[in-house]
Phi, psi and omega in degrees: 000125176296151186299326179293328180285326176297313182297328184287318178302317180292318179296321177290330173292318182306309183290323188284336186264014178307336183268000179281140171291149168058042182269133180229147171266130182259131170227137182198171177211135172252145177216137182224133178227115186236119165253128186221102178259117187248105176258089186241034182295334175269007178254145181270334192250024171204169183251129176290143178185171183227130178239134179214117183211159180223147187223127177242131181226094173280152175210159178210153185191185188229128174242140181216146184056020178063000177244337196248139175220140171229113192234139171233153176188181183229138180254117188241120181249136175232116172275108184303132177084002181284144176215126176237110182298151001282348180213160190264117180295153180296327171227152186286324181204140176227126182216154181283154168236130180203130179196161169247151182222134169246121185228134164224178183297335181253333193233138167227132177227132174242149166220132177129222177246107194222166185288142178297331181301347181281351172290132174268336182298156182265079179268121189290168175309331175301329178280304181226131181282177174300315187292313178310309185303319183273313189272340168243067181278357190239150170244146191236090185163239192226146169220138173228136179211143176245127176239130177279124183272343180279337179229090184306136173092002175260130177193170171213143182216147174222134189220149172232131185240112183268108188270332191204142176257140176295124178197180175292327183273337191217157178270157169283120185221136169210148186234131169262126182240143171202145180211156177205160180207135174247113179255147177253168186289347181271354182106345178285140173223162171227142184192185183202160171225144187218142169220128173238118188250120177257104183257083187268188187267169171247184177296337187253338183232104182270011174307125178238127183227140172252123189231115181239146175217130182229134180232079174286140181208166173233151182200169182217125171244131184201170186237129177217072190070316163267159170273125181245134166227114177244127189216136179230133187203180182250140171246118177234133188228073179293133182199151180210147173262100187299321182271000175269290181226343182063031183256127173287126171248147186236053181295152184197166181186182182236145180234143170241123182242134183228128177230128179237134178205158182194136173061014185095338178282134183214138172244127181230124177234143184228112179245123183241134174232117183166196183284167171289117183277359180229064184291342175275359173296107179074021180294130175278104186296322182225115184287344178288308182274334191078016182288139180256155179289132178282096183254006175299124184088355178285330182241127179259000183267171175309140180282345177299341173285002175259023177293137170266001176268002170064026173204143173214129182230115185244131176238123177248126178228123180182215184228136183212105189208151177248151186227161171056053185049051168065028176261342179240128177238124178241134173221126174217139178183178180247137175241132183238130186246121174240116177247025175092345185244337177173177182262129168238155183237155183214132176248126189228131171233111177233142178236124183232136177237134172226108181235124177222143184219140179254140175243133175281120187234356188269175176308142181302135175273145180299147179285157183302135180087006183233156175228153188303130168076003176231159176281181181297153182272144185253000000 
């Protein structure tokens, strides 16, 4: 739907909702600038490259009854240095943003196209790589979540992201995501993250794959001058290529995550020991013809988890902090990757700005002690 039609639809909703109490106009803009230099020449399971991009997302919406919000916007992405013959486009990509949100202190429900940042679950890099988080930053579908206000850190969420439509050019793809956590007052917690990805076929390519990833885990958050978060869990990835050999593969392993932070300075280490969690990457479908299974788009996680050396270690050291009432987020650091074949480094700098403001456009509320059409109460 063109942006002009989306804005016309929002204007119509605003006019139709003129009789609602506590109605407010939302105006906002998000900005992200990310530099990501990957020096992976010594690694076998990832590719060296430099990614440098900026994204601007202006949005406008209406909020009513303090719980409902309807928003439309446009997301404009520019990849620095990109050149597409015969002419260089003004923007590398332009996509819509449009969603309805219902939110209370305990419950949130989203429908439409909304930011991935609305997910509360702790999905490791085995689920989503840095590139996926930044360049596939929107979910198209639904999100539902319950948060306990009596026990902080306790929640459960379920989302569906429809990533592709069946056609001659694209596959039908959808992902179901779920995560939950139960936290104790002493800082111990138990939780899980789950992804079920249905990677179906197109009119020209009938390959269908089921790709699951499950991460149950136990952890402990505490403070001993520094803030510590220590977590251990299982990564299990049942998957099968139904159109290839219809054989279930059950790779799994264990992961230990340790994060130490204070004043915005952060050290984080993620150690994975186990099998190749992406066995269909580059899989030979037919030994006689040498045809390979088309796995592009099948895995959203870091390709380091395709290691056949049974080890992958990621160490992040840097600065991560928010300023000005959480409107500005600065992240800068060095990342060290070891995949059993060599050491690779990654330098990351990201700056994010999030600005939103509500303007009262609904009927005036009566002053305290007054009622519409009546004098003061005695």
